[in-house]
TIDRENVO-6866 format. One record per residue (C-alpha): residue in one letter; x, y, z. Coordinates in steps of 0.5 Angstrom, whole numbers, plus 500, padded with zeros to 3 digits. Layout:
N
aXYZ;...
! end
This chain:
221
x926155931;x930159926;x927160919;x929163913;x924167909;x926168902;x920172898;x921179894;x914182895;x916187901;x910187904;x908180905;x915179907;x914184913;x907181915;x910174915;x916175918;x913180924;x907174925;x913169926;x916173930;x910173934;x910166934;x917165937;x921163931;x927167929;x926170922;x931172917;x929174910;x932175903;x929179898;x932175891;x934168890;x941169890;x941172897;x937166899;x941161897;x947164900;x944164906;x942157906;x948155905;x952159911;x946159916;x943154922;x936153919;x930149922;x927151916;x925155909;x919159906;x921159900;x917163894;x918160886;x917167883;x924170885;x929175882;x936173880;x934166880;x928163881;x926158887;x926152883;x933153882;x935155889;x932149892;x935145887;x942148889;x941147896;x939139895;x945138891;x949141896;x946136901;x942141905;x937137908;x933143912;x925142910;x922147905;x916150904;x915153897;x910159897;x907160889;x902164886;x901159881;x895153882;x898148877;x899142879;x905142875;x908148879;x907143885;x910137882;x916141880;x917143887;x917137890;x921133885;x926139886;x925137894;x920141897;x917138904;x911142903;x907148900;x902154900;x899158894;x898165895;x893168898;x894164904;x893164912;x899166916;x896161921;x896155917;x904157915;x906157923;x902150923;x906147917;x912150919;x912147926;x910140923;x916140918;x921142924;x918137928;x918131923;x926133920;x928132928;x925125928;x918126931;x912123929;x907125934;x906133936;x906131943;x913131946;x915129953;x922129957;x920127964;x915132968;x916137962;x911136956;x911140950;x905141944;x910142938;x903144934;x900149939;x907151941;x905150949;x909147954;x906144960;x910141967;x907136971;x900137967;x900145969;x902150963;x909153964;x910160963;x915162959;x919169955;x920168947;x927168949;x926162954;x921158949;x926158944;x931155948;x927150951;x923148945;x930148941;x933143947;x926139947;x926138940;x933134941;x932131948;x937126949;x942129944;x947135945;x945142942;x952146942;x952153944;x953156938;x947152935;x942154941;x945162940;x943162933;x936159934;x935164939;x937170937;x937174930;x943176926;x943184928;x941183936;x946186941;x947181946;x951179952;x956173951;x953170957;x946171955;x944164953;x946162960;x943167963;x936164960;x938157962;x938159969;x932162969;x929155965;x933151971;x929155976;x922154973;x923147972;x925145979;x928139977;x935138974;x933136966;x938141963;x944138963;x951142961;x956138957;x962141959;x966144952;x960142948;x954144950;x947143953;x943137953;x935135955;x935128959;x929126963;x930125970;x932117973;x925114975;
! end
């Protein structure tokens, strides 16, 4: 899951980003509204965490610009303002959720996971594909009812495929949701991760669609 964090407080942004990465999110950070808007316009994102009080361009203006341009990714706004009118302004601009500072990062993680899951079209937090189950709120996988141990990169790949089960995920799209922009990786790294996942799953759930990407399918009954 790739998240853009737009927050001008360097200490807060560093702390949030560190915690999200520990929860297997890929995190991009922007420190002002102009940079944040540009990243939202040009990067493949699953969700955005957007502070309202930003330099150069405030969060409401950034959010309105994204929505006017057809950017549909879910947005959670952060605000130090506890007034109802500020929350209303955020929702009118196109926000999906909000948190008032100070907040617990654990709650932010849960809200982000819920937003990403709903944006992918899933009402239930528990997703299944054949013998594979994914609790999108807890971030845990099970295979045949037993916990499935995954590395951070394996988790990112499998969660992306699971949220889009039955649909082709393009290789480039998958790559962007696994690695951060400054990562130094081999061109075949995604294929290496997929090979490891296939061995761990032991059943043919992951299909390679030539020239397009990959798809997670339930095995025939």
